[in-house]
N, C-alpha and C positions, 0 to 999 in steps of 0.2 A: 504494500500500500504506500502510495506517495503521500508525503506530508503536504500541508496546504501552502505555506508561504515561507520563502527564504528572503531575508533582508540582506542585500548586497550593498555595502557602503564602506567607505574608507574609515569613517569615524563612528563610534558607537560607545555604549556603556563600557567603562566608567568615565569617559571623557566628558568635558563640560561645555564645549562649544555647541551652538545650535545645530550644526550638522551632525552631531552625535545624539543630543538629547531628544530632538524631534523624532528621529527614527526609533529610538528606544521607547519613547512614550507610546508611539504607534504600535510597536511590537508587543509591549506589555498589555495594551488595551485589547489587541486582537487575541492574544493568548488567554486573557481573562474572559473572553467572550466565545470560547469554544473552538478557535482555530489552532491548529498545530503550527508552531512558529519557531524558526531558527534564524540565526544571523551569521553571515560570513563577513568579517570586518578586519581592519588593520589593528596591529598591536599598538596600544596607546603610548604616546610620547608627549607631544607638544601641549596637548590640552588636558593633561592628567596631573595628578599630584606627585607623580614620580614613583609611586609604589608599584612593586611587581604584581602582576595579575596572571592568572593561569592562561594557557593557550586555549583551554576548553573549560567551560563552566555552564551551569544552568542558573539563570537569574530570573526570578518571577515568571517561571514557566517558559522562558525563552532560552533555547540552546545556543550558546555563543561559541564560535570557533574564530580565533584571532590569528592573523597571518603576519609573519615577519616580512618587512620590506625596507628598502632604503628610505630614510627620512632625513632630508637636509633642511636647512633653514628656508622659510617660505618668502623671505624678503626679495630674493632674486627670481626672475622668470625661469632661469635654468634650474634652480633648486626645486621650484614647483613642478616643472616638467619631469625632472628625475623622480620626484615623489609619485607623480601621476602614473608614469610608465611602470615604475617598480611595483606599485600596488596592483595595477591592472595585470601585470605579468604574473604576480602571485595568485590572483583570482583565476586567471586562465589555466594555471597549473592544477587548479581544483575544479575544472569544468565538469568532471564526472559527477561531482557532488550535486550539481544543479539538476541532474536527471531525477533526483529523488523528490522533487517538489513540483506541485501543480503550477505554482506561480512564483516568479521572482520579482520583488520590488527593488528597483535600482534608482540611484540618485545621480544628478547631473555633475556632481563633483566626486572624483575627477571626470572630466568630460569624455574620456575614452573608455571608461569603465563599462558602459552599456554593451561593449563588444562581447563580453562574456554571456549575458542573457540572450543576445541576438544569436550567438552560436548555439546556445542551449535550446532556443526555440527551433532552430533549423535541425538540430540533431535529435532532440528529444520531445519536441512539441511543447516545451515549457512556456506558459503564458508570461507576458511581460507587463508590469505596471511601472511606468517611468515618471519620476518626480522631477520636474524642471525647476530647481532652485535658481539656476541661471540658464540663459539660452546661448548655446555655443553653436557655431563660432562667432556669431554676430557681436556678442559682448566683448570678445577678444579683439575684434576689429575696432570697436568704439573706444576701447581703452588703450589702443596702440600696442597691445602685447602680442598680436599676431598679424602677419601680412597676408592679405588675400592672395591666393594662388600658390602659396608655399606648400611644402610637402605635408606639414601637419594640417593645414587648412583643407587640402584635398582629402586627406584621410578622414577628417571630421565630417566632411560632406558625404563621403562614401558611407561612413557609419550611420549618419543621420538618416539617409535615404532608406537604409535597411531597418534601422530601429523604428522609424515612424510607420513603415509599411507593415511591420510585424507586431507592433505594440497593441495590447488589448485596451489599455487605458493610459492616458497622460494626465498628470496632475499639474495644473498651473496655479501659481500663488495668488494671482489677481485676475480680474476680468481683462485688464489691459494686456497681461501676458497671454491669456487665451486668445485674444484677438490677434496678437502678433504671431502666435504659433499657427493659427488657422490661415493667416495671410501668407506666411513664409514656408509652410510645410504642406505642400499639396497632397501628400500621402494621408493627411489627417482629415477626419470628418468631425463635425461638431459634437456628435454623440459620443465620441471617444475622449473628449477633453472635459475633465471635471475641475472646477475651481475650488481649491481648499487652501485658505490662507494659513500661514504659520501661526503659532501661538506663543505666549510666554509660559515659562515653566518655573520661574522663581517664586518664592514666597514673597508676599508683600509686607515690607517692614511697616509697623504700625505708625510710628512717629520718629522723626530724626532726634537723636539724643546728643547732649553735649559731648559725650565720649566719641560719637561718630564724627562730629565736626573736627574734634581734636585729632582723631586717627588719620584723617585725610588732609590735615593741615589748614583747616578753615576755622572761622569763628561763627558762633550762632548769630543770626541776623544778617549775615552776608547773603547777597543774591548770587546763587551759584548756577552758572550756565554749563550744562554737562553734555558731553559727547561720549557715547558708549558704542563699542563694536569695532569693526574693521576700519583701519585708516589706510586703505589700499588704493589700488588703481581705479576702482569704480566709485570711490568716495571723493567728493569735492571738498577740500579742506581750506583752500586759500581765502574764501569769503569769511569763514569763521575766524581764521587767523588774522585777517585784516581788521575785523571788529575787535579782536583781542588787543591788537597793537594800539588802536585808537582809544581804547578804554583803560589803558594801563595806569592812567592817573586817577582812576576812580576806585578807591579801596573798598567800596561797598559791593562792587561787582567782581566776581572771581570766576575762573573757568576750571573745569575738571574734565580730563580726558582719560578714558579707560579702554584699553584694547591693544591691538597689534596691527601690523601691516607695514608695507614698504614706505609709507609716508610718515610713520611715527617718528623716525629720527628728526625729520624736519619740524614736526610739531614740538618735539622736545627742545630743539634749538630756539624756536620762537618763544616758548614758555620761559626758557632761561633768560632770554633777552627782555621780555616784558615784566617778568616777576609776578604776574597776576594769574598764574595757572599751575595746576599740579597734574602730572602725567603718571599713570599707573599701568602696569601690565594687566593682562586678562584677569579679571576677578570672578570668583565663584561663590556660591552659597551666601552665608551671612555677610561677607565682605561686599559682595555685589549689591545685596539688598540694602545695606547701610549707605553705600555710595549713592544709590538711587534715591533713598529716603531724604538725604540732605540736599538733593538737587532741586532747585527752584523751577527750572524748565529744562527741556532737553532738545538737542539738535539732531536732525536727520538730514543727510545730504546725498545727492547722486550727481555724478558727472554728466556732461552733455552727451547726447546720443544713445542713452541707455533705455529709452522708453519701451516698456514691454519686455525687457530682458532680465530684470531682477527686481527683488523686493527686500529692503533692509529688514532683517529679523528683529533688531532691537526696537524698532518702532512699536511692536506689540508689547514689549516690556514697559515702554513709556506709558502706553495706554493702561495697562494693568495697574501700574503704580499710580495712576491718576496724575500724570504730569502734562503741563501745557507743552505743546510741540512747536519748535521753530524749524521749518523745512526750507532748505536751500536746494531748489530744483528748477528745471526748465518749465516753461509754460506748457500747460496741458497734462502735466503729470497726474497720475491717479492720486498721489499724495496731496497735491494741491486741491484737487476736487474734494477729497474726503475731509481734509482739515478745515477748509472753508465752509463746506456744507454742514459739518457737525459743530463748528465753532469751538475747536479744541486748540487753536494756536494761530500762528501767522506764517505766511509763505513769502519768501523773498527769492529773487532771481540770482543765479550764479553771478558772482562778481559785485553784487550790491551790498558791500559791507556797511554802507550808511543805512540802508534799509534794515539790515540785521540789527544794527545798533539801536535804531528807532524801536524795533520790536522788543528788544531786550529791555530798554528803558521803560517802554509802555507797560510791560509785564511787571517790572519792579515797582513802578509808581502806582499802577492801578490794581491794587491787590485784590479788590472785590471782583474785578473782571477776570483776573488770572485765576482766582479760586473757582469761578464759574466754568472756566475752560477745563480746570482739573476735574471737576464733577462730571462734565460732559465726556471727558476722555475716559474716565473710569466706567461710565455708563455704556459708552460705545464698545469697550472691550467686553463687558458682560453680555451685551446684546448680540455681538457679532463675532468676536474672536476667542471666546472661551475655549479652553482645551477640549472639553467634552463635545463641543459642536464640531470641531475639526475631526476628532477621533471617530465620531459617529459617521461622518462622511466617508472616511477610509473604510470603516466597517461595511458600509453600503456597497462600496466598490467591490470588495472581496465576496460579499454575499452574492452579488450579481454574477461574478465570474466563476464561483466555486460551487454554489448551492443549486 
């Protein structure tokens, strides 16, 4: 008898980044609702606490097998490519394992990983559910990390054609992404694409404490503008850094950066120059919850040319925590539409540091209005993005495919 579902992903439990926690949340939920579920994933390194974990274990009903692979720093494009190819090669060496499952759910990071389930579909008839966290290769074009027509680009297009022709379901994170996929992937039909947003998985800290302010180097009463998540190729940072430079003479307004990415060293340089910002590595658990609790408002940003190709995961953490949102995006972004429609923050254009400063000052000075934004943000999360809502949609997909 074949088992129901294999999760195939580079990151998984016990790692703490969203690319690990979201699949694990889904796997747990499906296992708890009667599906037989396993996972084939990478051995944890960058996003773990450094403790050794077994190569095989069962956690909350999910059988986990972890693969060793080359893991270099993710700051350079070369390092990321080596990681991608190394993990995909490890997965391909275990292709025989995939014949034991009715369905494989695979994620878009690394972008060449779907090669394994495509082969399994061809060889064994294994069904494929593909979750598009990012849309490749277009997102790589827009971020100037891939040249159209190069060998890797041609390989991705070859793989995409076979993936989207064979896939049973595709999960898009937003309606905007679904529209992009249907427009640019002629192999897809609308009935094959489900929209399931990401969710937050952290606990919500009740109130900021004096100890939390002290821990991160701030004072109670300061207005803290926070940025959480990746500071990489797809995130526009210069507008926020420009606002930070111009506000360095205002001791009441401070900035907090938490995360990683190839732009982080530059963020650290500017923070040292201005003296009004603190920069921390990736935080998890109570540390992350406390950092979010002391934040007065939170920033989300995307570079130009990425419409429909990605969705920042920390946006959902902001909503869950009830934080007003400052978005630095291009005109027409789904973030702009939702933030303005729901009244949960303010949107500025890329490069408009003055507009961002105005938004920060308005939130600092108009506390009643900011509080209303916070209430609406929390309500939006509960109504639209709660964990159980997303998990029920995944369950419906697998019920339709397997039952």
